[in-house]
VMD Tcl script that draws the C-alpha trace (Angstrom):
set ca {
  {-0.13 0.28 -0.13}
  {1.27 3.45 -0.83}
  {2.23 5.71 2.21}
  {-0.36 8.59 0.83}
  {-3.18 5.65 0.82}
  {-1.80 4.62 4.17}
  {-1.95 8.28 5.35}
  {-5.60 8.84 4.18}
  {-7.04 5.37 5.95}
  {-5.19 6.54 9.18}
  {-6.52 9.55 9.40}
  {-10.13 8.55 8.79}
  {-9.31 5.66 11.27}
  {-8.38 8.37 13.97}
  {-11.72 10.54 13.03}
  {-13.68 7.53 13.85}
  {-11.46 6.92 16.85}
  {-12.79 10.24 18.51}
  {-16.11 10.02 17.78}
  {-16.33 6.38 19.40}
  {-14.27 6.18 22.27}
  {-16.25 8.22 24.56}
  {-19.86 6.75 23.68}
  {-18.33 3.31 24.22}
  {-16.46 4.22 27.54}
  {-20.43 5.45 28.58}
  {-21.63 2.47 27.54}
  {-19.01 0.27 29.36}
  {-19.64 2.01 32.51}
  {-23.50 1.15 32.12}
  {-22.66 -2.61 31.53}
  {-20.20 -2.47 34.58}
  {-23.25 -1.58 36.42}
  {-25.23 -4.53 35.32}
  {-22.42 -7.13 35.48}
  {-22.75 -10.05 35.23}
  {-26.34 -10.42 34.92}
  {-27.23 -11.15 31.28}
  {-30.82 -9.55 31.18}
  {-30.00 -6.36 32.62}
  {-26.39 -6.07 30.16}
  {-28.87 -6.62 26.79}
  {-31.41 -3.79 28.47}
  {-28.21 -1.65 28.73}
  {-26.93 -2.55 25.05}
  {-30.20 -1.95 23.32}
  {-30.25 1.42 24.62}
  {-26.51 1.88 23.42}
  {-27.94 1.05 20.16}
  {-30.01 4.10 20.39}
  {-26.67 5.96 21.45}
  {-24.45 5.23 18.72}
  {-26.91 4.93 15.63}
  {-24.08 3.47 13.13}
  {-23.58 0.62 15.06}
  {-24.71 -2.49 13.43}
  {-24.01 -4.88 16.43}
  {-23.25 -4.65 20.43}
  {-22.05 -7.22 22.68}
  {-20.28 -7.75 26.15}
  {-17.34 -10.52 26.40}
  {-16.03 -11.82 29.39}
  {-12.31 -11.45 30.86}
  {-11.51 -14.66 28.37}
  {-13.32 -13.13 25.60}
  {-16.37 -15.52 25.98}
  {-19.83 -13.69 25.19}
  {-21.83 -13.82 27.86}
  {-24.83 -11.52 25.98}
  {-26.57 -12.23 22.78}
  {-25.80 -9.92 20.04}
  {-27.81 -6.57 20.05}
  {-28.74 -5.21 16.44}
  {-31.72 -2.86 15.62}
  {-33.81 -5.72 14.86}
  {-33.49 -7.46 18.39}
  {-31.24 -9.47 20.17}
  {-29.45 -12.47 18.55}
  {-29.50 -15.27 20.92}
  {-27.36 -17.50 18.60}
  {-24.29 -15.62 19.28}
  {-24.20 -16.00 23.26}
  {-21.74 -18.43 24.48}
  {-19.26 -17.44 21.14}
  {-15.62 -17.57 22.25}
  {-14.05 -14.62 20.35}
  {-10.64 -14.73 21.53}
  {-8.92 -15.47 18.23}
  {-10.56 -13.00 16.24}
  {-7.85 -10.31 15.14}
  {-9.98 -7.67 16.21}
  {-9.65 -8.25 19.96}
  {-5.83 -8.37 19.90}
  {-5.19 -4.97 21.37}
  {-7.75 -5.25 23.98}
  {-6.64 -8.32 24.88}
  {-3.01 -7.12 25.20}
  {-4.47 -4.43 27.55}
  {-5.48 -1.58 25.15}
  {-8.40 0.78 27.37}
  {-10.19 1.34 23.94}
  {-9.11 -0.11 20.26}
  {-10.13 0.43 17.09}
  {-9.53 -2.75 14.37}
  {-8.07 -2.33 11.27}
  {-10.75 -2.88 8.48}
  {-11.87 -6.78 7.81}
  {-14.09 -8.78 5.60}
  {-17.36 -9.91 7.89}
  {-17.39 -13.82 8.90}
  {-20.87 -13.98 7.64}
  {-21.85 -11.28 5.22}
  {-18.27 -10.76 3.99}
  {-18.60 -7.34 3.64}
  {-15.61 -4.37 4.83}
  {-16.50 -4.10 8.80}
  {-14.83 -2.51 11.64}
  {-14.94 -3.38 14.99}
  {-14.39 -1.24 18.38}
  {-13.58 -3.02 21.93}
  {-13.72 -1.07 25.13}
  {-12.38 -2.91 28.45}
  {-15.28 -3.09 31.23}
  {-13.12 -2.66 34.81}
  {-14.82 -2.55 38.10}
  {-14.60 0.56 40.88}
  {-10.73 -0.47 41.82}
  {-9.58 -1.25 37.85}
  {-9.69 -4.57 37.50}
  {-10.83 -5.93 34.28}
  {-14.55 -7.85 33.58}
  {-14.70 -8.31 30.67}
  {-15.31 -6.27 27.05}
  {-17.83 -4.37 24.95}
  {-17.74 -5.20 21.84}
  {-19.23 -2.60 18.77}
  {-18.89 -3.70 15.21}
  {-19.71 -1.54 12.30}
  {-20.39 -1.91 8.65}
  {-18.64 0.57 6.92}
  {-21.38 1.24 3.93}
  {-23.00 2.27 7.16}
  {-20.91 4.63 8.69}
  {-21.22 8.51 8.50}
  {-19.48 10.13 5.37}
  {-16.45 11.90 6.76}
  {-13.55 11.35 4.82}
  {-12.27 13.15 2.09}
  {-11.58 11.52 -1.16}
  {-8.53 9.99 -1.81}
  {-6.36 11.52 -4.40}
  {-3.66 9.67 -6.22}
  {-0.63 11.27 -6.01}
  {0.93 11.74 -9.37}
  {4.39 9.81 -9.11}
  {5.92 7.55 -11.13}
  {4.84 3.53 -9.86}
  {6.17 0.64 -11.85}
  {4.47 -3.10 -11.22}
  {5.66 -6.14 -12.45}
  {3.19 -8.19 -14.41}
  {2.84 -12.38 -14.98}
  {6.26 -14.21 -14.37}
  {5.52 -16.35 -16.96}
  {5.50 -13.85 -19.60}
  {8.83 -12.20 -18.23}
  {10.26 -15.26 -18.18}
  {9.67 -16.12 -22.16}
  {10.60 -12.64 -22.88}
  {13.67 -13.53 -25.29}
  {11.71 -16.47 -26.88}
  {9.32 -13.47 -28.57}
  {9.34 -10.75 -31.50}
  {7.19 -7.95 -32.15}
  {4.97 -8.51 -34.92}
  {3.86 -5.94 -36.79}
  {0.36 -5.43 -35.80}
  {-2.58 -3.65 -38.07}
  {-2.23 -0.50 -36.21}
  {1.63 -0.50 -36.20}
  {0.83 -0.26 -40.09}
  {-1.17 2.41 -40.16}
  {0.30 3.90 -36.45}
  {0.67 7.40 -38.15}
  {-2.78 8.10 -39.06}
  {-4.05 6.50 -35.74}
  {-1.78 8.80 -33.94}
  {-3.16 12.01 -35.38}
  {-6.87 11.28 -34.86}
  {-6.13 10.62 -31.44}
  {-4.73 13.39 -31.12}
  {-7.91 15.24 -32.60}
  {-10.12 12.97 -30.62}
  {-8.61 14.49 -27.33}
  {-7.65 18.06 -28.12}
  {-11.18 18.96 -30.09}
  {-13.87 16.42 -29.54}
  {-13.87 15.77 -25.77}
  {-11.83 12.50 -24.96}
  {-9.87 13.10 -21.67}
  {-8.90 9.43 -21.06}
  {-7.45 7.10 -24.40}
  {-5.84 4.08 -24.22}
  {-3.86 2.56 -27.45}
  {-3.62 -1.33 -27.35}
  {-0.90 -1.34 -30.18}
  {-0.85 -5.25 -30.26}
  {-4.56 -6.01 -30.77}
  {-5.23 -2.91 -32.98}
  {-8.06 -1.40 -30.67}
  {-8.39 1.70 -28.62}
  {-10.88 2.61 -25.70}
  {-12.30 6.48 -25.24}
  {-13.95 8.10 -22.27}
  {-15.49 11.21 -22.85}
  {-16.07 14.55 -21.20}
  {-19.76 14.61 -21.67}
  {-20.35 10.75 -20.98}
  {-17.80 10.09 -18.86}
  {-19.36 6.77 -17.06}
  {-19.35 4.73 -20.23}
  {-16.28 3.86 -22.64}
  {-16.11 3.63 -26.33}
  {-14.15 0.96 -28.14}
  {-13.02 1.53 -31.61}
  {-11.39 -1.16 -34.03}
  {-8.62 -0.43 -36.58}
  {-10.54 0.41 -39.33}
  {-12.44 3.11 -37.14}
  {-9.34 4.37 -36.17}
  {-8.21 4.76 -39.12}
  {-11.21 6.54 -40.54}
  {-11.05 10.49 -40.25}
  {-15.10 10.03 -40.63}
  {-14.68 8.64 -36.68}
  {-14.43 12.21 -35.59}
  {-17.63 13.19 -36.94}
  {-18.93 10.61 -34.17}
  {-17.94 13.16 -31.45}
  {-19.17 16.79 -31.21}
  {-16.37 19.46 -30.69}
  {-15.92 19.87 -27.23}
  {-13.86 22.76 -25.54}
  {-10.37 21.46 -24.27}
  {-10.74 21.22 -20.50}
  {-9.41 24.25 -18.36}
  {-8.79 21.71 -15.43}
  {-6.50 19.48 -17.47}
  {-3.06 19.17 -16.83}
  {-1.94 18.14 -19.96}
  {-1.45 21.36 -22.52}
  {-3.26 20.65 -25.60}
  {-0.40 21.67 -27.70}
  {1.98 18.80 -26.15}
  {-0.50 15.91 -26.28}
  {1.01 14.39 -29.71}
  {4.00 14.96 -27.50}
  {3.04 11.84 -25.41}
  {1.34 10.33 -28.49}
  {4.80 10.49 -30.36}
  {6.94 8.66 -27.59}
  {4.40 5.91 -27.81}
  {5.30 5.15 -31.10}
  {8.90 5.51 -30.21}
  {8.42 3.19 -27.46}
  {6.18 0.63 -30.11}
  {9.28 0.05 -32.42}
  {12.41 0.83 -29.95}
  {13.38 -3.25 -29.96}
  {12.05 -6.26 -31.55}
  {11.59 -8.29 -28.23}
  {11.18 -5.14 -25.32}
  {8.51 -2.73 -26.93}
  {5.06 -1.21 -25.82}
  {1.83 -3.18 -26.19}
  {-0.47 -0.43 -24.88}
  {-0.10 3.03 -23.69}
  {-2.54 5.46 -22.35}
  {-3.02 9.30 -21.57}
  {-5.55 11.07 -18.97}
  {-5.72 14.45 -19.28}
  {-6.81 15.35 -15.78}
  {-4.17 13.55 -13.71}
  {-1.54 13.77 -16.34}
  {-0.74 9.91 -15.77}
  {0.41 7.98 -18.67}
  {0.13 4.21 -18.10}
  {2.44 1.63 -20.47}
  {2.03 -1.91 -20.20}
  {5.68 -3.63 -22.43}
  {6.12 -6.83 -23.86}
  {7.62 -7.99 -20.43}
  {4.30 -7.20 -18.81}
  {5.63 -4.75 -16.94}
  {3.63 -1.69 -16.12}
  {4.82 1.78 -15.91}
  {2.56 5.21 -14.50}
  {4.37 8.23 -14.00}
  {3.70 11.91 -15.35}
  {3.64 12.90 -18.67}
  {6.20 15.49 -18.31}
  {8.06 12.69 -17.20}
  {7.21 10.40 -19.88}
  {8.09 12.47 -22.79}
  {11.75 13.88 -21.67}
  {12.80 10.03 -21.03}
  {14.30 8.80 -24.30}
  {13.92 5.36 -25.71}
  {17.84 4.41 -24.41}
  {16.60 5.32 -20.74}
  {13.77 2.28 -21.15}
  {16.25 0.18 -22.59}
  {18.90 0.40 -20.32}
  {21.51 1.84 -22.46}
  {21.20 5.78 -21.02}
  {20.93 7.01 -17.56}
}
mol new
graphics top color blue
foreach p $ca { graphics top sphere $p radius 0.5 }
foreach p [lrange $ca 0 end-1] q [lrange $ca 1 end] { graphics top cylinder $p $q radius 0.2 }
display resetview
């Protein structure tokens, strides 16, 4: 997991911890007063469901992490969970180690198989001795939307592909595709589509001679075109004129530079060559997949600044 993504998740967990810690502490005091009577504990948990509007289940465990109440849900008690041993569940690890309050990492729930979180609060007597634990389960889709949208950092990322393809790399050679044979026409039309006709994300599949396009005016559906369409100037008549987006980080007059660099990488070597390339105008990232099945994602300006020798390992 990348550091920016890890930081975004950590910030959201801190928000949730601050929201839950005081509420569960108060509820744990009520459980201490009712200890160890099951009926009174479950009555307090039922009240707690109203105090924690986004909670899915509440339950109480003894000091050995064995459940001494039913699961309390919004629909009422679920007695089948009584006497359940939760000692081996990862979300209890911090609590069993002595943490007064803990919030688990996200996990897939055992029954519904949905992303979930569990908060655990220690229940102690007046002298501070451990009685047991208060557990609260949350379904991520039911939590309030407090987090900001994660933003992908614009930095070079390299990802390895299928080891079987890499192992056989030197037993293969590039074969001219139909797109290779008409590549100048295809790149001219792709440049026109991206700068004049509202395509903000385009991907060229050189080996299979096709392209996928995403449009400003209909971003939820992509279009796919084969080589006959991609080499026919009439294709532009199918997409209306659209002003170049002000939010684009790739200048309109540099789109062709990216496309021409795709061409250079496609023909740079008979063994190591570009299989597909994509460009997104808004995040400015270029996506590359090579014959070795390795993939790269990098800022467009860094991409066009590198020469063929860089990719072949023959220059810095």
